[in-house]
C-alpha positions, 0 to 999 in steps of 0.5 A, a space after each residue: 168668152 167675151 162678145 165683141 161686135 166690130 165697127 169698122 170705120 172708113 169716112 165716118 161710116 160704119 162699113 165692112 170689108 171682104 178679106 180687107 179689099 178696100 174695094 169691097 166696102 159695103 156702108 152699113 149705117 152712116 151714123 156708127 154712135 146709132 150701131 154702138 147704141 143698138 150693140 149695148 141696148 142688147 147687152 153689149 158691153 165691149 166693142 172693137 173700132 177700127 178706122 180703117 181710114 187711119 190703117 191706110 193712112 198710117 196714122 189716127 184719122 177717125 178719132 172723133 167717131 171713138 170720141 163721140 161713141 166713148 162719151 156716149 154709151 158705157 162701151 169699152 171699146 178697143 180701138 186700132 187701125 193706123 196707130 204708128 207713134 206716141 201722138 196716135 196713142 195718146 190722141 186714141 186713149 184721150 178720144 176715150 179708148 180703153 185699150 189699142 191694138 197695134 198690128 202693123 206697129 209690132 211688125 215695123 217698130 217692135 221698140 215702140 211697140 215694147 215701149 207702149 207695153 211697158 208705159 201703159 201695161 199689158 191691160 191697155 195694149 193688145 197685139 194684132 197678130 193677123 195673118 194670111 196662111 200663117 204669115 202676119 200681114 200689115 198695112 191695113 193687112 194690104 201687104 203680108 210680112 216674113 213673120 211666121 204667126 206663131 213664133 211673132 205671138 210667142 215673141 211678144 208674149 214674152 214681152 208682156 202682152 197678154 191680149 191678141 187678136 188673131 184674125 185669119 184673113 182669108 175667113 175675113 167677112 167671107 161668113 165661112 166660119 172662123 179659123 178653129 184650126 188656127 186658134 187650137 194651134 195657138 192655144 195648145 203651142 204658145 206657151 206663157 212664161 214668167 210674166 205671171 200670164 195663165 195663159 194667152 188672152 185669144 181674141 178670135 175674129 174673122 168669119 163668124 157666120 152662125 151662132 152655133 160657132 161662138 160655144 164653140 170658140 169658148 170651149 177652145 178657150 177664146 178670151 173673147 170672139 170679134 163678130 161683125 158681118 154676121 151681125 150686119 147681114 143677119 146671120 146672128 141675131 142681136 137677141 141670140 147674142 143679148 141671151 149669150 150675154 146673160 147666161 154666160 
Protein backbone atom coordinates (compact mmCIF):
# COMPACT_ATOMS: atom_id res chain seq x y z
CA UNK A 1 0.00 0.00 0.00
CA UNK A 2 1.34 3.41 -0.97
CA UNK A 3 1.70 6.01 1.78
CA UNK A 4 0.69 9.40 0.38
CA UNK A 5 1.16 12.41 2.68
CA UNK A 6 -1.08 15.40 1.99
CA UNK A 7 -0.28 19.07 1.69
CA UNK A 8 -3.32 21.34 1.56
CA UNK A 9 -2.67 24.87 0.33
CA UNK A 10 -4.39 28.14 1.24
CA UNK A 11 -2.64 31.39 0.29
CA UNK A 12 0.48 29.42 -0.57
CA UNK A 13 0.75 27.98 2.94
CA UNK A 14 0.48 24.41 4.24
CA UNK A 15 -2.77 24.13 6.25
CA UNK A 16 -5.24 21.54 7.51
CA UNK A 17 -8.99 21.81 7.91
CA UNK A 18 -11.43 19.79 10.01
CA UNK A 19 -14.31 18.20 8.06
CA UNK A 20 -13.48 20.49 5.12
CA UNK A 21 -14.55 23.59 7.07
CA UNK A 22 -12.46 26.56 5.89
CA UNK A 23 -13.06 28.40 9.19
CA UNK A 24 -11.08 25.68 11.02
CA UNK A 25 -7.88 26.16 9.05
CA UNK A 26 -4.63 25.76 10.94
CA UNK A 27 -1.35 26.80 9.35
CA UNK A 28 1.39 24.20 9.86
CA UNK A 29 4.09 25.65 7.66
CA UNK A 30 4.39 28.73 5.49
CA UNK A 31 6.72 26.87 3.12
CA UNK A 32 5.11 23.82 1.48
CA UNK A 33 8.38 22.93 -0.27
CA UNK A 34 10.05 22.51 3.12
CA UNK A 35 7.31 20.06 4.12
CA UNK A 36 7.54 18.18 0.81
CA UNK A 37 11.33 17.82 1.16
CA UNK A 38 10.89 16.53 4.71
CA UNK A 39 8.53 13.83 3.38
CA UNK A 40 10.99 12.92 0.63
CA UNK A 41 13.89 12.69 3.11
CA UNK A 42 11.91 9.98 4.96
CA UNK A 43 11.49 7.79 1.89
CA UNK A 44 8.11 9.08 0.73
CA UNK A 45 7.66 8.93 -3.04
CA UNK A 46 4.11 10.21 -3.46
CA UNK A 47 2.35 13.45 -2.51
CA UNK A 48 -1.31 14.48 -2.49
CA UNK A 49 -1.38 18.25 -3.11
CA UNK A 50 -4.70 20.04 -2.70
CA UNK A 51 -5.40 23.58 -3.90
CA UNK A 52 -8.06 24.64 -1.38
CA UNK A 53 -8.16 28.16 -2.84
CA UNK A 54 -8.80 26.56 -6.22
CA UNK A 55 -11.59 24.39 -4.83
CA UNK A 56 -13.34 27.54 -3.63
CA UNK A 57 -12.61 29.59 -6.75
CA UNK A 58 -13.55 26.82 -9.23
CA UNK A 59 -10.27 27.15 -11.12
CA UNK A 60 -6.63 26.35 -10.47
CA UNK A 61 -4.94 28.90 -8.16
CA UNK A 62 -1.85 27.50 -6.43
CA UNK A 63 -0.09 26.02 -9.47
CA UNK A 64 3.14 27.85 -8.56
CA UNK A 65 3.33 25.80 -5.35
CA UNK A 66 2.89 22.65 -7.46
CA UNK A 67 5.61 23.82 -9.85
CA UNK A 68 8.02 24.61 -7.00
CA UNK A 69 7.57 21.21 -5.33
CA UNK A 70 7.68 19.28 -8.61
CA UNK A 71 10.87 20.99 -9.78
CA UNK A 72 12.70 20.69 -6.44
CA UNK A 73 11.79 17.12 -5.42
CA UNK A 74 11.33 13.74 -7.11
CA UNK A 75 7.90 13.25 -5.55
CA UNK A 76 5.13 11.90 -7.76
CA UNK A 77 2.38 14.46 -7.18
CA UNK A 78 -1.34 14.06 -7.58
CA UNK A 79 -2.96 17.47 -7.66
CA UNK A 80 -6.58 18.45 -7.05
CA UNK A 81 -8.79 21.34 -6.11
CA UNK A 82 -10.82 23.46 -8.51
CA UNK A 83 -9.83 21.76 -11.75
CA UNK A 84 -12.77 22.60 -13.97
CA UNK A 85 -11.51 23.24 -17.50
CA UNK A 86 -9.13 21.85 -20.10
CA UNK A 87 -6.93 24.86 -19.38
CA UNK A 88 -6.82 24.07 -15.64
CA UNK A 89 -5.73 20.53 -16.48
CA UNK A 90 -3.08 21.71 -18.92
CA UNK A 91 -1.64 24.07 -16.31
CA UNK A 92 -1.60 21.32 -13.65
CA UNK A 93 0.27 18.86 -15.88
CA UNK A 94 2.64 21.54 -17.21
CA UNK A 95 3.37 22.56 -13.61
CA UNK A 96 4.51 19.04 -12.77
CA UNK A 97 1.50 17.00 -11.66
CA UNK A 98 1.81 13.28 -12.47
CA UNK A 99 -1.90 12.73 -11.77
CA UNK A 100 -4.88 14.98 -11.17
CA UNK A 101 -7.91 14.38 -8.99
CA UNK A 102 -11.33 15.46 -10.21
CA UNK A 103 -14.23 15.54 -7.78
CA UNK A 104 -16.86 18.22 -8.37
CA UNK A 105 -16.22 18.18 -12.11
CA UNK A 106 -17.08 14.47 -12.25
CA UNK A 107 -20.50 15.30 -10.76
CA UNK A 108 -21.29 18.62 -12.42
CA UNK A 109 -19.74 18.13 -15.83
CA UNK A 110 -19.33 14.40 -16.45
CA UNK A 111 -18.81 14.87 -20.19
CA UNK A 112 -15.61 16.86 -19.71
CA UNK A 113 -14.37 14.44 -17.02
CA UNK A 114 -14.99 11.48 -19.32
CA UNK A 115 -13.09 13.33 -22.05
CA UNK A 116 -10.12 13.75 -19.69
CA UNK A 117 -10.10 10.00 -18.95
CA UNK A 118 -10.02 9.27 -22.68
CA UNK A 119 -7.50 12.00 -23.49
CA UNK A 120 -4.99 11.45 -20.67
CA UNK A 121 -5.66 7.83 -19.71
CA UNK A 122 -6.72 6.09 -16.52
CA UNK A 123 -3.23 6.28 -14.98
CA UNK A 124 -3.32 10.08 -14.92
CA UNK A 125 -6.91 10.83 -13.85
CA UNK A 126 -8.12 10.01 -10.32
CA UNK A 127 -11.78 10.13 -9.32
CA UNK A 128 -12.25 12.10 -6.11
CA UNK A 129 -15.31 10.52 -4.49
CA UNK A 130 -15.76 12.35 -1.21
CA UNK A 131 -18.88 11.74 0.78
CA UNK A 132 -21.11 12.62 3.68
CA UNK A 133 -23.57 9.87 4.67
CA UNK A 134 -22.62 8.05 1.44
CA UNK A 135 -23.72 11.04 -0.67
CA UNK A 136 -21.06 12.65 -2.87
CA UNK A 137 -19.94 16.13 -1.72
CA UNK A 138 -18.71 18.79 -4.13
CA UNK A 139 -17.37 22.34 -4.26
CA UNK A 140 -14.55 21.87 -1.76
CA UNK A 141 -17.06 19.87 0.32
CA UNK A 142 -19.18 22.99 0.72
CA UNK A 143 -22.23 21.33 -0.82
CA UNK A 144 -23.76 17.86 -0.94
CA UNK A 145 -24.95 16.42 -4.23
CA UNK A 146 -27.80 13.96 -4.75
CA UNK A 147 -25.38 11.30 -6.03
CA UNK A 148 -25.16 8.05 -4.07
CA UNK A 149 -21.50 7.22 -3.48
CA UNK A 150 -21.30 3.58 -4.61
CA UNK A 151 -23.29 3.91 -7.87
CA UNK A 152 -21.27 7.08 -8.62
CA UNK A 153 -17.96 5.20 -8.25
CA UNK A 154 -19.29 2.22 -10.20
CA UNK A 155 -20.37 4.43 -13.11
CA UNK A 156 -16.83 5.77 -13.52
CA UNK A 157 -15.20 2.36 -13.09
CA UNK A 158 -17.41 1.30 -16.01
CA UNK A 159 -15.98 4.24 -17.99
CA UNK A 160 -12.36 3.31 -17.36
CA UNK A 161 -11.35 4.95 -14.07
CA UNK A 162 -8.82 2.91 -12.07
CA UNK A 163 -7.90 5.17 -9.15
CA UNK A 164 -10.47 6.42 -6.65
CA UNK A 165 -9.73 8.61 -3.62
CA UNK A 166 -12.56 8.33 -1.12
CA UNK A 167 -12.80 10.61 1.89
CA UNK A 168 -15.49 10.30 4.52
CA UNK A 169 -15.79 14.00 5.29
CA UNK A 170 -17.16 13.37 8.78
CA UNK A 171 -13.79 11.76 9.59
CA UNK A 172 -11.46 14.19 7.85
CA UNK A 173 -9.12 16.04 10.17
CA UNK A 174 -10.80 14.60 13.25
CA UNK A 175 -8.09 12.02 14.15
CA UNK A 176 -10.79 9.51 15.10
CA UNK A 177 -9.85 6.71 12.70
CA UNK A 178 -10.77 6.11 9.05
CA UNK A 179 -14.02 4.74 7.62
CA UNK A 180 -13.06 1.07 7.57
CA UNK A 181 -16.67 -0.06 7.00
CA UNK A 182 -17.15 2.29 4.06
CA UNK A 183 -13.92 1.19 2.39
CA UNK A 184 -14.76 -2.48 2.90
CA UNK A 185 -18.17 -1.88 1.34
CA UNK A 186 -16.59 -0.19 -1.69
CA UNK A 187 -14.00 -2.95 -2.13
CA UNK A 188 -16.66 -5.65 -1.77
CA UNK A 189 -19.40 -4.12 -3.90
CA UNK A 190 -17.69 -2.27 -6.74
CA UNK A 191 -17.35 -4.67 -9.64
CA UNK A 192 -14.67 -4.30 -12.27
CA UNK A 193 -15.83 -4.44 -15.85
CA UNK A 194 -14.23 -5.10 -19.22
CA UNK A 195 -11.70 -2.26 -18.93
CA UNK A 196 -9.20 -4.88 -17.78
CA UNK A 197 -8.57 -3.54 -14.29
CA UNK A 198 -8.09 -6.38 -11.83
CA UNK A 199 -9.66 -4.41 -9.02
CA UNK A 200 -10.42 -0.86 -8.03
CA UNK A 201 -7.35 1.06 -6.85
CA UNK A 202 -8.94 2.56 -3.75
CA UNK A 203 -7.06 5.27 -1.88
CA UNK A 204 -8.31 5.79 1.67
CA UNK A 205 -8.35 9.33 2.98
CA UNK A 206 -9.54 11.03 6.14
CA UNK A 207 -9.38 10.28 9.83
CA UNK A 208 -6.09 8.36 9.98
CA UNK A 209 -5.04 8.74 13.62
CA UNK A 210 -2.57 5.97 14.53
CA UNK A 211 0.07 3.95 12.74
CA UNK A 212 -1.79 0.68 13.48
CA UNK A 213 -4.57 1.73 11.10
CA UNK A 214 -2.21 1.58 8.10
CA UNK A 215 -1.60 -2.21 8.00
CA UNK A 216 -5.33 -2.70 8.58
CA UNK A 217 -6.17 -0.60 5.49
CA UNK A 218 -3.52 -2.49 3.51
CA UNK A 219 -4.95 -5.86 4.57
CA UNK A 220 -8.42 -4.75 3.42
CA UNK A 221 -7.04 -4.11 -0.06
CA UNK A 222 -6.61 -0.33 -0.19
CA UNK A 223 -4.03 0.60 -2.86
CA UNK A 224 -2.95 3.72 -1.01
CA UNK A 225 -3.75 5.90 1.96
CA UNK A 226 -3.54 9.67 2.29
CA UNK A 227 -2.24 10.92 5.62
CA UNK A 228 -2.42 14.53 6.73
CA UNK A 229 -3.23 15.80 10.15
CA UNK A 230 -1.88 12.76 12.02
CA UNK A 231 1.58 13.63 10.67
CA UNK A 232 1.30 17.33 11.42
CA UNK A 233 -0.01 16.69 14.92
CA UNK A 234 2.71 14.04 15.51
CA UNK A 235 0.23 11.20 16.04
CA UNK A 236 2.20 9.20 13.47
CA UNK A 237 5.95 9.78 13.29
CA UNK A 238 7.85 10.12 10.06
CA UNK A 239 10.15 7.37 11.35
CA UNK A 240 7.17 4.98 11.52
CA UNK A 241 6.23 5.92 7.97
CA UNK A 242 9.82 5.53 6.79
CA UNK A 243 10.03 2.04 8.32
CA UNK A 244 6.67 1.04 6.82
CA UNK A 245 7.80 2.11 3.34
CA UNK A 246 11.14 0.28 3.71
CA UNK A 247 9.47 -2.95 4.83
CA UNK A 248 6.59 -3.11 2.35
